[in-house]
Structure formats: structure tokens, C-alpha cells
N, C-alpha and C positions, 0 to 999 in steps of 0.2 A: 320837025317833023317829028309830033311824035308819035312812039314804037307802041299798039296795043297786044296787048298779052293774048296767046293764042288759046282759046279753052278747052278746058280739061278733058271734053268729050275729045277736042280733033286731038290733045295731044294720048292720051287713049289710042285712039283708030292706027295712029302713028303708029303706035309700039305695040299694037299687035298686026298691025301690017308690015312689021319688021328695026323701026329704025328704037333703035334704044338710047338716044339720045334724048326720047322725050319722057321717058319715064326713066331718066335720072331730073328733066325737068318739072317733073312731080310731083317727086320727090324734093327739090331742093326748095316745091313752092311752100309743099306741107308739113316737112317731116317738124315743124314747130310747135305744129296745133295737134300732131300727131302724138308725138313724144309727150308734151303739155299731162292732154287726155290722157294717157296712158298712165303718166306717174301721178295725178290727182289721185290712180282710183287706187295702186298700189305703194306708194313711197315709197319705193327700193328703188335707188338707181340702176343694178345691176340684172333687177328681173324687169326691173323697165329697157332698157336697153336690147335683154334678148327677147322682150313681150317683142316689143319695135321692129326686130329683124326679122323675125319670122310673122312678121303681121305681111311684110314687102316680101318675104319668099312667098308665101300665102298669096299673097295681092300678083306676083312674077307669074305662079304655076297658073295662076283661073285664069290669071289675060292670055298667057300662049295657050291653052288647055282650048282658050274659047268657049267658056265652059260659064253658069250662073253670072254673069255681070250683065248688066241692064243699062245702057246708056239712059233710060227714064228720069233713076236716080243722078242723082249726084257723086261723081266721084270722091270727093273728102267723107262724106255720112258712110260711100259701102266699106271704104275703109276704114274709118271711125266703125263700121260694121264687123267686121273682121276684128282687129282688136279687140272691142267687148266680149264676143266670141271667145280669145286665145283667154281671154285675164278670163272669164266663169271657168274656162275649163283649167284654168292651171289654179284654182281656190274652187272645184268641184274635186279639183281630185290629188289637191295637199290635204294629208292629214290631220293637221294641224291648223286647218284651217276650222277656224268657230264662227258660228252666227253670230257677226259683234249689235245686232239693232233692236233692240226693247221700244219697243216703240207700241202704240193699239192697235194700228192698222193691223196685225196678225199673233193674237199670242200667242200661236204655238211656236213662235219660233222662239219668243224669247223666255218661255218658258226650259228649252234647254240646256240654259245660260246655270252655272252653278260654280260657283265662286271655290269650296273649299271641295277639293277633288280628289277626293278617296275613290277609290282603287277599285269597290262596287263601282260610284259614281262614277267611270271614269268608260265602268263596262255598258253601266249603263247610257250616260251620253251621246258612248261607239253609233249603237243598236239602234237609238230613237233618232241620231245623224239618218245611218243608212234607210235606215222606217222611212225616213220624211225624204229624205233625195229618191229611195226608191215607186214614193209615188207620186214626189213630183216631174218624174218622168213620167205615169202616162199619163200626163197636163193633157190639152192639146196641145200647139206646138209656140202659140201666141203666149198661150197663161202662164208656159213656165220659160218661157223668154222672157217675162214681166217679172217674174219671182225671182227666177235667178243674176238679173241685172239686180235688180231692190233690193235684195239680202246678201248674196255674194260678191255683187261687187258693190256694195250702199250707193246705185242710181240715183240722185232726182225720178220724178216721173218725168219732170224737163228732160232729162236727159235719154228715158229712153225712151222718149218720142222721137224725139231727136236723128235718133241712129236707128229705132224702127219705119221714121217713116210714115207717122201719124199722131194725129190728133192724140194734146193731153187727157183730152174727154179719152176718149178709148184706150187709151193706156189705165187708166181710172178702170173705166168698165173690167179691163180684162183681169182688172190687176180683182177687185172685185168679187168674177168670174170663178178666179182660182183659186181666190181663197176660200167661196162656197162647193169650190166641189172639194178642195182639199181636205173641209171641216164633213161630209159627208165620205169619203173612203175611209177619215180619223173615225169618226162614229162609226158606221161599219165595218167594219172592219175590230173596233174594241182595240185599235192601237192608243197604249200611257202613255201619256208624255210625263213627264215627275213636273210636278212647280217647286 
């Protein structure tokens, strides 16, 4: 007799209804993918462990409070989105995190790199980081999300599409709109980005 696997949606509902074992099954089923995903973004085992645990604290809290979880999406995608947001928050709040990507997609980000950090350059860099973060916060949620995932978490457009539940083309469109809006705000406010 073949044993069929209980679907994630059923396990989630069972957990919400009080069956603690259902969450254990979900964690065991997906932990390696979730852990690998987090580690692939930050390459630090201790920090990966912290974010992994924090992800499941958030999952438990959300499911227990019966809010923000929609059965329309897949459980794994939902958990990866939570992990991704925690990673983004970590990099956003980490004062030591600098933008690392140097591509043609957004010269704004590559302009703020400087290999010879004098005190003056360091102060300018901090101010530019702060200005840029403030501008990003003013973007519509979907545009802000793609910018943060792409440049703070170094995700591919495919990864962003998978986590946000939209197509790669939609993700690319959101990036284009975000870049256009960032440039408009920078020009309008005459914000200086050192080259």
C-alpha cells in the first residue's frame, strides 16, 4: 500500500486547528530548501540559523493569529517570502552592508562604491546611502520590494518572481518602473550621487 503525502494546505489548516505535529511535518518537509535558500543569500551559517529560526517564529505567530496567510499561495513560497523579507530587513538595518552589485541596470547603485574610503568619502557614502534608502521607501510596495531583493539581497529576477508570485516579465517591469521613479526623484530633488 502506497502512503500518500498529506498536502501542505491540509497540514497548515490542521496546525491552525491545534495539531502541533502538523507544523513539525511542514518544517521537516521544507527545512533543507528554506535553509539552503537563506544560506545562498548571506553565506554565513550563524546568521542563516538565526534567520531560519526567526522565519519560523514569524510563521508560527502568523498562523496562530490567523492573519496574512492565504491558501491561494503555496506554503513554501510563502515561507520563502518571509525569509526573504527578514534577509532584506537584516541588510537594510546593517550599517556595514554596502551595495555590492555593479551592473548597467541601475548606475545609481554602482556610483556609491568607493574603494578608497577617506573620512570625507565615508561621510558622503553614509549620506548617499541614507538618501537612497529614503527614496526607495517612497516607491510603491511592489517596486520597493523588487529593488530591495535585487540590490540588497542580490537575488536574480527569477528568484524574485518565484518569491513574489508573479512572472519574470512582471518583475522586470516593476524594476523598470522603480528605476524610472528613482531617477525622477533624484533629478527633482537634485540629489548628488558621487561617481
